[in-house]
C-alpha positions, -999 to +999 in steps of 0.1 A: +374+720+554+413+732+562+434+735+526+466+722+531+477+718+497+468+737+466+478+718+429+474+734+397+484+724+356+507+745+343+497+755+310+473+781+309+475+781+348+505+794+359+522+794+320+512+816+294+520+796+269+491+790+239+511+809+215+536+792+217+528+764+211+504+765+182+539+773+173+563+743+183+524+722+166+532+744+135+566+726+131+557+694+141+536+694+113+555+707+089+589+690+097+562+649+095+545+667+067+503+668+082+480+689+076+474+720+113+456+741+119+453+779+104+453+796+130+458+806+169+415+801+178+413+771+152+438+747+173+434+762+208+392+747+203+409+725+193+432+712+220+417+692+248+445+691+268+459+654+265+491+656+239+481+616+226+443+624+217+457+655+200+482+633+183+454+616+175+439+646+156+469+657+134+474+617+121+504+612+142+505+577+152+528+542+166+559+543+154+558+585+151+546+595+189+584+594+192+594+607+166+567+634+173+580+641+206+614+645+201+606+673+173+586+694+195+616+691+223+636+707+197+610+734+187+606+737+224+630+752+226+632+769+199+603+799+207+597+785+249+609+827+249+575+834+235+562+815+275+556+839+299+540+839+336+509+851+335+509+885+354+497+877+393+513+840+394+542+849+412+524+871+441+497+840+445+525+816+449+542+837+470+513+837+489+506+806+492+545+803+506+540+825+532+499+807+541+515+771+546+497+758+522+519+736+503+517+737+458+518+709+430+522+709+394+506+677+382+505+682+341+503+663+307+537+685+300+568+666+301+586+677+332+616+690+320+597+715+303+574+723+336+611+728+356+632+743+328+601+771+325+599+775+363+637+781+369+634+805+342+600+826+359+616+819+394+589+799+399+608+768+414+612+785+452+575+774+457+570+749+442+570+712+458+560+687+438+562+685+396+542+659+382+543+655+346+533+639+315+565+615+307+564+602+353+529+587+338+517+557+321+475+581+324+473+611+309+443+635+324+413+630+326+426+599+338+431+612+381+462+601+383+486+623+378+470+641+403+470+617+431+507+610+428+511+644+438+486+642+464+509+610+477+546+633+476+532+665+488+515+644+521+484+657+521+445+640+518+427+644+493+401+663+514+430+688+518+432+699+483+423+727+455+433+712+422+431+741+395+425+739+359+419+755+329+408+733+299+386+706+302+414+670+314+413+690+339+381+694+352+375+663+346+408+645+367+405+667+393+366+649+399+372+615+395+402+618+418+383+640+448+396+666+455+378+694+486+376+718+456+379+721+415+388+756+408+385+763+367+406+792+355+392+813+323+424+830+313+443+804+300+430+780+275+391+764+273+361+796+277+345+798+308+309+785+286+331+752+282+346+753+315+312+750+333+293+725+316+319+704+340+302+715+370+337+738+392+337+747+425+346+781+415+350+797+377+376+829+379+396+851+356+429+857+373+453+844+390+445+869+419+412+850+428+424+816+432+437+826+466+397+842+470+382+808+463+401+789+487 
């Protein structure tokens, strides 16, 4: 099996964003008069990676979604300084570039947020394609984002690895039919939860992604 591309989820895989996203959603709920979780661990347990599903859990639906999205973007600008790349990720992306392996991001996060953070992290030069939540009518666990990223990269599913940290990533990766599905445990979901979805490898650091291609 020749691997020609690696596609990453963003939050919890490339970007360490959990604390900031917790604070952002907390402010969204405060402004919209919705109850929110009392702690970061409780929030993490209830976040499944699909923001529309999460809005529904918070009681946000219908006409409120547009307001919630605008409020989220406002507080992203306030809390983005809390977001940073995982420590080994720069080296991992540089190594993939050196090997001639194409890279993409398929994430439910809005593209403008991903691109803004990639610029701040200094990672833009390493990423060939970004497909974010606003680009698609269907969010993960639907495989459409991953399939579009594969198409834009100009590779085959049988030549592609997908790396994710949440249940929706595992389901989307399997449905997309990628050659290999890697779960990371340093992001949002635990090894015990991720192993239920049968990834081909489970790793606890960015460096080990390279070791499992």
